[in-house]
C-alpha positions, 0 to 999 in steps of 0.5 A: 706333184706339180700344178700347172695353170692352165689358160682357161685358169689364167682367164679365170683370175684374170676375169675375178680381178677385173670383177673385184676391181669393178665391185671396188670401184663401184662400192667405193667410187660410183655408190657416194657419187651417184648417192650425192646425186641423190641427195642433192637432187633431193635438197633442190626439190626442197629448196625449189618448194621453199622458194615456191612457198615463200613466192607465195607468201610474199605475194599474199604479203600485200594482202596481209598488210591490208587485212591487219591494218583493217582489223587494227582499225575495226579494234580500235573503233571498238575499243572506244566504247570501253572504259579504259583500265582504271584502279579501284580509286579511278572507279570511285572517282568516276562513280562520285562525278556521274552521281554529282552530275545527277545533283545526287549523292551517295550513301554507300559505294562498292566496288569490286575489282577483277582478278582475271579477265571477263568471262561471260556466259554467252547469250542462251540462243546465240550459236556459242551457247547451242553449241556448249549445250550441244557439247554436254549432251554428246558427253553425257551420251558417252558417259550412258554409253561406256555403262549402256554401249548406246551408239552415238556416232550420229552425235559424232557426226552432229559434232564434226559438222559444228563450228569450232570456237577457240577457248582462252583467248586473251582479250585484255577485256576486264569487268569491274562489278559497283554497287551504289546507294544513292539519294536525291531528287527522284526525277534526277535519279530516274534520268541517271538510270535512263541515261545508263541504260542508253549508254553506248559505253560498255556498262551493263545495268544489272539491277536496281531498287528503289527505297526512302531515306528519311532524315530529321533537320532542327531549326534555331527555335527548336522545331524540326522538320522530318524530310523523305528522300528518295533513295536508289540502289543499283548493280552494274558492270563497268567493262575495260580493255587494254589499250 
């Protein structure tokens, strides 16, 4: 049996051949080009966005430099009121010199050197203290909700409006605890207390307690005198800051 191709079959074969060529050419030729165009266009847009961001940063650079210089100046002024970082021997020398400046003498001197940066409790009426109390209250309400399904959505809304304080910020500030018992003229002791209370340095006079110290002095003729000196035991914190 012989099969002859009609003119219509020939046209169909030619059409299919052309279609295959177009599809293959489009997939292996045109599609990569189009994909590459889209990829390049995205890169161009990304680079343009990066350029715009860099231009904004360059425009802000003088302001940031000025702000940084201002902050550094303010930090330098604040650090002037702190003690420099001292060793135990240096603190001992400072306290001894301070006592001698008031014509007094030390009976006992105890120094507690810091092991880490200072972390004082905030003033009870400060914003941070109020926030900490609020956080404790909300935490307690959350614990109650777990047991009794108490709704604390209003507390959550309140907390979302409160300012956020950064924790664990390195300050470079250290606290040295000093307890000393001094003796001498009562007027000189009182003057020292007054001066320490008004000191502009970061020195916190925590407590002091008056007492008396009796001593006996013997003369060459065998007589003796009983002397009573005023003594003062005081505790304080010295705040040191890294330069």
